[in-house]
C-alpha positions as CSV (number, residue, x, y, z in Angstrom):
1,X,123.2,88.8,81.1
2,X,119.6,88.3,82.1
3,X,118.6,87.3,85.6
4,X,117.4,83.8,86.7
5,X,113.9,82.8,87.6
6,X,114.3,83.2,91.3
7,X,115.7,86.7,90.9
8,X,112.9,87.6,88.5
9,X,110.4,86.4,91.1
10,X,112.0,88.7,93.7
11,X,111.7,91.7,91.4
12,X,108.1,90.8,90.6
13,X,107.2,90.8,94.3
14,X,108.8,94.2,94.8
15,X,106.8,95.6,91.9
16,X,103.6,94.1,93.3
17,X,104.3,95.7,96.6
18,X,104.8,99.1,94.9
19,X,101.7,98.7,92.7
20,X,99.6,97.8,95.8
21,X,100.8,101.0,97.6
22,X,100.1,103.1,94.5
23,X,96.6,101.8,94.3
24,X,96.0,102.9,97.9
25,X,97.5,106.3,97.3
26,X,95.5,106.8,94.0
27,X,92.3,105.7,95.7
28,X,92.8,108.3,98.4
29,X,93.7,111.1,96.1
30,X,90.9,110.4,93.6
31,X,88.3,109.7,96.3
32,X,87.3,106.5,94.5
33,X,88.4,102.9,94.5
34,X,91.3,102.2,92.2
35,X,92.4,98.6,91.8
36,X,95.8,97.9,90.2
37,X,97.2,94.5,89.2
38,X,100.5,93.6,87.7
39,X,100.3,90.0,86.5
40,X,103.7,89.4,84.9
41,X,107.2,91.0,84.7
42,X,109.4,90.6,81.6
43,X,113.1,91.2,81.6
44,X,114.8,92.5,78.5
45,X,118.4,93.5,77.6
46,X,119.1,96.4,75.4
47,X,118.7,94.6,72.0
48,X,115.5,92.9,73.1
49,X,114.1,96.2,74.2
50,X,114.9,97.8,70.9
51,X,113.1,95.0,69.1
52,X,110.1,95.3,71.4
53,X,109.9,99.0,70.6
54,X,110.3,98.4,66.8
55,X,107.3,96.1,66.9
56,X,105.0,98.8,68.4
57,X,105.9,101.9,66.4
58,X,102.4,102.1,64.8
59,X,100.8,103.0,68.2
60,X,100.8,106.4,69.9
61,X,101.4,106.5,73.6
62,X,101.1,109.0,76.4
63,X,103.9,108.3,78.8
64,X,105.2,109.7,82.1
65,X,108.9,109.1,82.9
66,X,110.9,109.8,86.0
67,X,114.5,109.3,87.0
68,X,115.6,108.0,90.3
69,X,119.0,108.7,91.9
70,X,120.8,107.3,95.0
71,X,122.4,104.1,95.9
72,X,120.9,102.7,92.8
73,X,119.8,104.8,89.7
74,X,117.4,104.2,86.9
75,X,114.2,105.4,85.2
76,X,110.6,104.5,85.6
77,X,108.0,104.9,82.9
78,X,104.2,104.4,82.9
79,X,102.5,104.6,79.5
80,X,99.0,104.2,78.0
81,X,97.8,104.3,74.4
82,X,96.2,107.6,73.7
83,X,92.8,106.1,73.8
84,X,93.2,104.4,77.2
85,X,95.1,107.4,78.6
86,X,92.2,109.7,77.6
87,X,89.6,107.2,79.0
88,X,91.5,107.1,82.3
89,X,91.6,110.9,82.5
90,X,87.9,111.2,81.7
91,X,87.1,108.9,84.6
92,X,89.4,110.6,87.1
93,X,88.4,114.1,86.1
94,X,84.7,113.3,85.7
95,X,84.8,114.5,82.1
96,X,82.4,113.2,79.4
97,X,83.8,110.8,76.9
98,X,85.5,112.7,74.1
99,X,87.2,111.6,70.8
100,X,89.7,114.5,71.3
101,X,93.1,113.1,72.1
102,X,94.7,116.5,72.9
103,X,95.7,117.0,76.5
104,X,95.0,120.2,78.4
105,X,97.0,121.5,81.4
106,X,94.7,119.8,83.9
107,X,94.9,116.5,82.1
108,X,98.7,116.7,81.8
109,X,99.0,117.4,85.5
110,X,96.7,114.5,86.4
111,X,98.4,111.9,84.3
112,X,101.8,113.1,85.5
113,X,100.6,112.7,89.1
114,X,99.3,109.1,88.3
115,X,102.7,108.3,86.8
116,X,104.6,109.9,89.6
117,X,102.6,107.9,92.2
118,X,103.2,104.6,90.4
119,X,106.9,105.1,89.7
120,X,107.8,106.4,93.1
121,X,105.8,103.6,94.8
122,X,107.8,100.9,92.9
123,X,111.2,102.4,93.5
124,X,110.3,103.2,97.1
125,X,109.3,99.6,97.7
126,X,112.8,98.7,96.4
127,X,114.6,101.2,98.6
128,X,112.5,100.4,101.7
129,X,113.0,96.7,101.6
130,X,116.8,97.0,100.8
131,X,117.3,99.9,103.3
132,X,118.7,102.2,100.6
133,X,118.0,105.8,99.8
134,X,116.4,107.1,96.6
135,X,115.6,110.6,95.3
136,X,113.4,111.5,92.4
137,X,113.6,114.0,89.6
138,X,110.4,115.7,88.4
139,X,108.2,113.5,86.1
140,X,108.1,114.3,82.4
141,X,105.2,113.7,80.0
142,X,105.6,112.8,76.3
143,X,103.2,111.8,73.5
144,X,105.0,109.6,71.0
145,X,105.0,106.3,69.2
146,X,107.7,105.1,71.6
147,X,107.3,104.4,75.3
148,X,111.1,104.8,75.6
149,X,113.6,106.8,73.6
150,X,116.7,104.6,73.3
151,X,119.7,107.0,73.5
152,X,122.9,106.4,75.4
153,X,121.6,103.6,77.5
154,X,124.3,101.2,78.6
155,X,124.4,97.7,77.4
156,X,124.7,96.8,81.1
157,X,121.1,98.0,81.8
158,X,118.2,95.7,82.1
159,X,114.6,96.7,81.1
160,X,111.8,95.4,83.4
161,X,108.5,95.7,81.6
162,X,105.0,94.6,82.4
163,X,101.3,95.5,81.9
164,X,99.5,97.1,84.7
165,X,95.7,96.7,84.8
166,X,93.7,99.7,86.1
167,X,90.2,99.1,87.4
168,X,88.3,102.3,88.1
169,X,84.5,102.4,88.4
170,X,84.0,99.1,86.6
171,X,86.2,100.2,83.7
172,X,89.4,98.2,83.1
173,X,92.3,99.8,81.4
174,X,95.7,98.5,80.4
175,X,98.9,100.5,80.9
176,X,102.6,99.5,80.8
177,X,105.2,99.9,83.5
178,X,108.8,100.0,82.4
179,X,111.8,100.6,84.7
180,X,115.4,100.4,83.8
181,X,118.3,99.6,86.2
182,X,121.9,98.9,85.7
183,X,122.5,95.1,85.9
184,X,124.9,95.4,88.8
185,X,122.4,97.4,90.8
186,X,119.7,94.8,90.2
187,X,122.0,92.1,91.3
188,X,122.9,94.0,94.5
189,X,119.2,94.7,95.2
190,X,118.3,91.0,94.8
191,X,121.3,89.8,96.8
192,X,120.1,92.0,99.7
193,X,116.6,90.7,99.5
194,X,117.7,87.1,99.4
195,X,119.7,87.7,102.6
196,X,116.7,88.9,104.5
Protein backbone atom coordinates (compact mmCIF):
# COMPACT_ATOMS: atom_id res chain seq x y z
CA UNK A 1 0.00 0.00 0.00
CA UNK A 2 2.89 2.36 -0.72
CA UNK A 3 2.50 5.55 -2.72
CA UNK A 4 3.67 6.07 -6.28
CA UNK A 5 6.63 8.16 -7.48
CA UNK A 6 4.59 11.28 -8.22
CA UNK A 7 2.97 11.18 -4.77
CA UNK A 8 6.35 10.66 -3.14
CA UNK A 9 7.71 13.72 -4.96
CA UNK A 10 4.82 15.79 -3.60
CA UNK A 11 5.59 14.72 -0.04
CA UNK A 12 9.30 15.35 -0.58
CA UNK A 13 8.55 18.91 -1.69
CA UNK A 14 6.35 19.51 1.36
CA UNK A 15 9.10 18.30 3.68
CA UNK A 16 11.64 20.48 1.88
CA UNK A 17 9.42 23.52 2.44
CA UNK A 18 9.10 22.68 6.12
CA UNK A 19 12.84 22.06 6.54
CA UNK A 20 13.60 25.38 4.84
CA UNK A 21 11.27 27.19 7.23
CA UNK A 22 12.84 25.42 10.19
CA UNK A 23 16.32 26.53 9.09
CA UNK A 24 15.20 30.16 9.07
CA UNK A 25 13.57 29.80 12.51
CA UNK A 26 16.59 28.06 14.04
CA UNK A 27 18.98 30.65 12.60
CA UNK A 28 16.95 33.42 14.22
CA UNK A 29 16.67 31.74 17.59
CA UNK A 30 20.30 30.63 17.75
CA UNK A 31 21.61 33.90 16.28
CA UNK A 32 23.81 32.04 13.81
CA UNK A 33 23.35 30.58 10.36
CA UNK A 34 21.81 27.11 10.35
CA UNK A 35 21.57 25.36 6.98
CA UNK A 36 19.33 22.30 6.69
CA UNK A 37 19.04 19.99 3.71
CA UNK A 38 16.80 16.98 3.24
CA UNK A 39 18.06 15.10 0.19
CA UNK A 40 15.77 12.08 -0.03
CA UNK A 41 12.53 10.76 1.42
CA UNK A 42 11.92 7.04 1.94
CA UNK A 43 8.44 5.58 2.42
CA UNK A 44 8.00 2.43 4.54
CA UNK A 45 5.02 0.37 5.58
CA UNK A 46 4.86 -1.11 9.09
CA UNK A 47 6.84 -4.28 8.36
CA UNK A 48 9.54 -2.39 6.47
CA UNK A 49 9.82 0.08 9.35
CA UNK A 50 10.24 -2.76 11.84
CA UNK A 51 13.04 -4.21 9.73
CA UNK A 52 14.73 -0.81 9.47
CA UNK A 53 14.67 -0.48 13.25
CA UNK A 54 15.99 -4.01 13.82
CA UNK A 55 19.01 -3.22 11.64
CA UNK A 56 19.97 -0.27 13.85
CA UNK A 57 19.56 -1.59 17.38
CA UNK A 58 23.30 -1.28 18.14
CA UNK A 59 23.21 2.54 18.08
CA UNK A 60 21.96 4.88 20.80
CA UNK A 61 19.87 7.85 19.70
CA UNK A 62 18.56 11.00 21.31
CA UNK A 63 15.13 11.67 19.80
CA UNK A 64 12.36 14.22 20.06
CA UNK A 65 8.85 13.11 19.18
CA UNK A 66 5.67 15.14 18.87
CA UNK A 67 2.11 14.21 17.98
CA UNK A 68 -0.11 16.25 15.69
CA UNK A 69 -3.90 16.30 15.73
CA UNK A 70 -6.52 17.83 13.49
CA UNK A 71 -7.90 17.02 10.07
CA UNK A 72 -4.95 14.66 9.80
CA UNK A 73 -3.10 13.06 12.68
CA UNK A 74 0.32 11.56 13.08
CA UNK A 75 3.67 11.83 14.79
CA UNK A 76 6.94 13.50 13.94
CA UNK A 77 10.36 12.44 15.24
CA UNK A 78 13.78 14.02 14.87
CA UNK A 79 16.71 11.92 16.07
CA UNK A 80 20.49 12.04 16.31
CA UNK A 81 23.08 9.56 17.43
CA UNK A 82 24.25 10.46 20.93
CA UNK A 83 27.55 11.73 19.57
CA UNK A 84 26.01 13.96 16.91
CA UNK A 85 23.28 15.16 19.27
CA UNK A 86 25.91 16.17 21.80
CA UNK A 87 28.03 17.86 19.13
CA UNK A 88 25.02 19.88 17.95
CA UNK A 89 24.26 20.95 21.51
CA UNK A 90 27.88 21.95 22.14
CA UNK A 91 27.72 24.23 19.10
CA UNK A 92 24.31 25.73 19.89
CA UNK A 93 25.10 26.28 23.57
CA UNK A 94 28.74 27.34 23.05
CA UNK A 95 29.93 24.48 25.23
CA UNK A 96 33.40 22.98 24.90
CA UNK A 97 33.55 19.52 23.36
CA UNK A 98 32.89 16.87 25.97
CA UNK A 99 32.86 13.06 25.86
CA UNK A 100 30.01 13.09 28.39
CA UNK A 101 26.83 11.91 26.69
CA UNK A 102 24.55 12.78 29.61
CA UNK A 103 22.03 15.55 28.96
CA UNK A 104 21.41 18.29 31.52
CA UNK A 105 18.22 20.32 31.83
CA UNK A 106 19.40 23.07 29.47
CA UNK A 107 20.57 20.54 26.90
CA UNK A 108 17.29 18.64 27.02
CA UNK A 109 15.30 21.84 26.59
CA UNK A 110 17.48 22.94 23.67
CA UNK A 111 17.26 19.71 21.71
CA UNK A 112 13.51 19.53 22.41
CA UNK A 113 13.18 23.02 20.95
CA UNK A 114 15.18 22.03 17.87
CA UNK A 115 12.93 19.00 17.42
CA UNK A 116 9.79 21.03 18.02
CA UNK A 117 10.77 23.60 15.39
CA UNK A 118 11.55 20.95 12.77
CA UNK A 119 8.48 18.81 13.41
CA UNK A 120 5.99 21.67 13.54
CA UNK A 121 7.53 23.28 10.45
CA UNK A 122 7.01 20.11 8.42
CA UNK A 123 3.45 19.50 9.56
CA UNK A 124 2.57 23.21 9.24
CA UNK A 125 3.82 23.17 5.65
CA UNK A 126 1.38 20.33 5.03
CA UNK A 127 -1.52 22.07 6.76
CA UNK A 128 -0.81 25.45 5.13
CA UNK A 129 -0.64 24.12 1.59
CA UNK A 130 -3.70 21.90 2.03
CA UNK A 131 -5.65 24.52 4.02
CA UNK A 132 -6.20 22.20 6.96
CA UNK A 133 -5.78 22.79 10.69
CA UNK A 134 -3.24 21.08 12.93
CA UNK A 135 -2.56 21.23 16.65
CA UNK A 136 0.49 19.86 18.44
CA UNK A 137 1.10 18.08 21.71
CA UNK A 138 4.20 18.88 23.76
CA UNK A 139 7.44 17.34 22.46
CA UNK A 140 8.95 14.38 24.31
CA UNK A 141 12.64 13.49 24.53
CA UNK A 142 13.99 9.94 24.74
CA UNK A 143 17.42 8.32 24.72
CA UNK A 144 17.21 4.81 23.31
CA UNK A 145 18.52 2.39 20.71
CA UNK A 146 15.28 2.94 18.76
CA UNK A 147 14.16 6.13 17.05
CA UNK A 148 10.61 4.82 17.22
CA UNK A 149 8.87 2.47 19.60
CA UNK A 150 6.51 0.28 17.59
CA UNK A 151 3.40 -0.23 19.67
CA UNK A 152 -0.16 -0.20 18.48
CA UNK A 153 0.59 1.48 15.17
CA UNK A 154 -1.91 0.63 12.51
CA UNK A 155 -0.90 -1.39 9.49
CA UNK A 156 -2.61 1.40 7.57
CA UNK A 157 0.10 3.88 8.60
CA UNK A 158 2.99 4.90 6.39
CA UNK A 159 6.41 5.89 7.73
CA UNK A 160 8.18 8.72 5.93
CA UNK A 161 11.88 8.78 6.78
CA UNK A 162 14.89 10.72 5.62
CA UNK A 163 18.21 12.12 6.71
CA UNK A 164 18.44 15.81 7.51
CA UNK A 165 21.84 17.44 7.22
CA UNK A 166 22.62 20.21 9.70
CA UNK A 167 25.33 22.70 8.80
CA UNK A 168 26.22 24.95 11.72
CA UNK A 169 29.44 26.96 11.87
CA UNK A 170 31.20 24.78 9.28
CA UNK A 171 30.22 21.59 11.09
CA UNK A 172 27.96 19.14 9.26
CA UNK A 173 25.81 16.77 11.29
CA UNK A 174 23.34 14.11 10.20
CA UNK A 175 20.00 13.59 11.87
CA UNK A 176 16.92 11.66 10.87
CA UNK A 177 13.39 12.91 10.39
CA UNK A 178 10.56 10.43 10.65
CA UNK A 179 6.89 11.19 10.43
CA UNK A 180 3.99 8.80 10.44
CA UNK A 181 0.59 9.37 8.90
CA UNK A 182 -2.37 7.13 8.22
CA UNK A 183 -2.40 6.05 4.59
CA UNK A 184 -5.80 7.59 3.83
CA UNK A 185 -4.67 10.94 5.27
CA UNK A 186 -1.56 10.93 3.08
CA UNK A 187 -3.70 10.18 0.04
CA UNK A 188 -6.08 13.03 0.91
CA UNK A 189 -3.18 15.44 1.40
CA UNK A 190 -1.63 14.47 -1.94
CA UNK A 191 -4.98 14.65 -3.75
CA UNK A 192 -5.49 18.21 -2.48
CA UNK A 193 -2.03 19.23 -3.59
CA UNK A 194 -2.37 17.74 -7.05
CA UNK A 195 -5.61 19.71 -7.49
CA UNK A 196 -3.86 23.05 -6.84
